C-alpha positions in Angstrom: 89.3 80.7 123.9 92.1 81.9 121.7 90.9 83.6 118.6 92.6 84.2 115.2 93.1 87.8 116.3 94.7 86.8 119.5 97.4 84.8 117.6 98.0 86.9 114.5 98.7 90.3 116.1 101.5 88.9 118.3 102.8 87.1 115.2 103.3 90.3 113.3 104.6 92.2 116.3 107.3 89.5 116.9 108.7 89.5 113.3 112.4 90.1 113.3 114.4 91.3 110.3 116.4 88.5 108.7 120.1 89.0 109.4 122.9 89.6 106.8 120.7 90.9 103.9 122.6 91.5 100.7 124.1 95.0 100.3 121.7 97.7 99.1 118.5 95.9 100.2 116.4 97.3 103.0 113.5 95.8 104.9 110.0 97.1 105.1 108.7 96.3 108.6 105.6 98.4 109.4 105.1 96.4 112.7 107.9 98.4 114.3 106.0 101.6 113.8 104.0 102.5 117.0 100.9 103.8 115.2 100.5 100.5 113.2 99.9 98.0 116.0 96.6 99.7 117.2 95.4 99.7 113.6 96.3 96.1 113.2 94.6 95.2 116.4 91.4 97.1 115.3 91.4 95.4 112.0 91.8 91.9 113.3 89.4 92.4 116.2 86.8 93.6 113.7 87.1 90.8 111.2 89.0 87.9 112.9 87.9 87.8 116.6 86.8 84.2 116.4 88.1 80.7 116.1 87.1 80.0 112.5 89.7 78.5 110.2 90.8 80.7 107.2 92.3 79.9 103.8 95.4 82.0 103.3 95.6 84.2 100.1 99.4 84.6 99.8 101.1 87.3 97.9 104.8 87.8 97.6 105.9 90.4 100.2 104.5 93.7 101.3 105.0 96.8 99.1 105.7 100.4 99.9 102.2 101.7 99.4 100.1 98.7 100.6 100.9 96.2 103.3 104.3 97.9 103.8 102.6 100.9 105.4 99.3 99.5 106.8 100.6 96.1 108.0 97.8 94.3 106.1 98.6 92.6 102.8 96.9 94.1 99.7 95.4 96.8 101.9 96.4 100.4 101.2 95.4 103.2 103.6 92.4 104.1 101.4 90.9 100.6 101.5 91.7 100.2 105.2 89.6 103.3 105.9 86.9 103.2 103.2 86.3 99.4 102.7 87.4 98.1 106.1 86.1 101.0 108.2 89.4 101.4 110.1 90.3 105.1 110.3 94.0 105.7 110.0 96.4 108.7 109.8 98.5 107.3 106.9 98.7 109.3 103.6 95.7 108.1 101.5 97.6 106.9 98.5 95.9 104.2 96.5 97.9 101.1 95.5 97.1 99.1 92.3 97.1 95.6 93.9 94.8 96.8 96.7 92.4 98.4 94.3 92.0 95.1 92.4 91.7 92.9 95.5 89.0 95.0 97.0 87.0 94.8 93.8 87.3 91.0 94.1 86.2 91.2 97.7 83.1 93.3 96.7 82.3 90.8 94.0 82.6 87.9 96.5 80.1 89.5 98.9 82.0 92.2 101.0 84.6 92.4 103.6 82.7 90.6 106.4 82.0 87.5 104.3 85.5 87.5 102.7 87.5 87.9 105.9 85.5 85.3 107.7 86.8 82.7 105.2 90.1 84.1 103.9 93.3 85.7 105.2 95.2 88.2 103.1 98.9 87.6 103.7 102.3 87.1 102.0 104.7 84.2 101.9 107.3 86.7 103.1 105.5 88.9 105.7 108.2 91.5 105.6 108.9 93.6 102.5 112.1 94.8 100.8 113.3 97.8 98.8 116.3 98.4 96.6 117.2 101.9 95.4 113.9 103.1 96.8 111.8 100.6 94.8 109.8 97.5 95.8 111.9 94.4 95.6 110.7 90.8 95.7 112.3 88.1 97.8 113.0 86.1 94.7 114.5 89.0 92.6 118.0 88.2 94.0 119.3 84.6 94.5 121.3 85.7 97.6 118.3 87.4 99.1 116.1 84.4 98.6 118.6 82.1 100.2 119.1 84.5 103.1 115.4 84.8 103.9 114.4 81.2 103.2 114.7 80.1 106.9 112.6 83.1 107.9 110.0 82.4 105.3 109.9 78.7 106.2 109.3 79.5 109.9 106.6 82.1 109.2 105.0 79.8 106.6 104.6 77.2 109.3 103.3 79.7 111.8 100.7 81.2 109.4 99.4 77.7 108.5 98.9 77.0 112.2 97.2 80.3 112.9 94.9 79.7 109.9 93.7 76.4 111.6 95.7 74.0 109.4 93.7 74.5 106.2 94.1 72.1 103.2 93.9 74.9 100.6 96.1 77.8 99.9 95.6 80.5 97.2 98.8 81.9 95.7 98.9 85.3 94.0 101.6 85.2 91.3 101.7 82.3 88.9 105.4 82.4 88.2 108.3 82.6 90.8 106.0 83.0 93.8 104.0 80.0 93.0 107.0 77.8 92.2 108.7 78.8 95.4 105.6 78.2 97.6 104.9 74.9 95.8 108.5 73.7 96.4 108.4 74.8 100.1 105.0 73.1 100.6 106.4 69.9 99.1 109.2 70.0 101.7 106.9 70.8 104.7 103.7 69.0 103.6 101.3 71.7 104.8 98.6 72.1 102.1 96.9 69.5 100.1 96.0 71.9 97.3 97.7 75.1 96.1 95.7 77.3 93.7 97.7 79.9 91.7 96.2 83.1 90.3 97.7 85.9 88.3 99.1 88.6 90.6 96.9 91.7 91.0 99.7 94.1 90.0 100.3 92.2 86.8 96.6 92.4 86.0 96.4 96.1 86.8 99.5 97.0 84.8 99.3 94.8 81.8 95.7 93.4 81.5 93.6 96.2 82.8 91.2 96.1 79.9 90.3 92.5 81.0 89.9 93.4 84.7 86.3 92.2 84.9 87.3 88.8 83.4 90.0 88.4 86.1 87.7 89.5 88.9 85.3 86.8 87.7 88.1 84.2 87.7 89.1 85.1 91.2 85.5 85.0 92.4 85.0 81.6 90.8 87.9 80.1 92.7 87.0 81.8 96.0 83.4 80.4 95.7 84.7 77.0 94.6 86.8 76.4 97.7 85.0 78.4 100.4 
């Protein structure tokens, strides 16, 4: 019996940096770091060692202090250890998006319940930096065009690993949603795509309304799970 964990860990291990990136743009690929794969395996064996289908919750691409160091989208080293119970040697620096997402997970019913139904990921599973700062795949037209074949391939792979679900949750109501919607129209993978405001946007600009946004997230999660 091939489990979700059996498929997803090799998927991440096999990710190859897209060739011919624009000048000045570097790749974040934590899966090349030897200490990350055991953490990744422990995480997925704990929460995904079964054959249940999952609904992907897709962000943009990993950032320097979250998925870019832990290998798990929206999961900083603090939440990997405290919320997920996976001890790790990574500097315990909290990341805003991770802080919000794990508040949502707590509201939903906790990590075991959430991860049994959902898969935190990104439409572009490798991250980017420019001048030492996070860089989104759509921030540069040349970069987006360069990585589009890579994204298309990994989009198909992640849909298959998730068990061909009909729903997808997209975090980022602007460029990320438009790109995923366009890509999905080409490939015909999901019947329904549900956009939500990105956690970083909420934490940076709407923090006084955080409880309202957590409720909005929870309402959607409960409505499609």
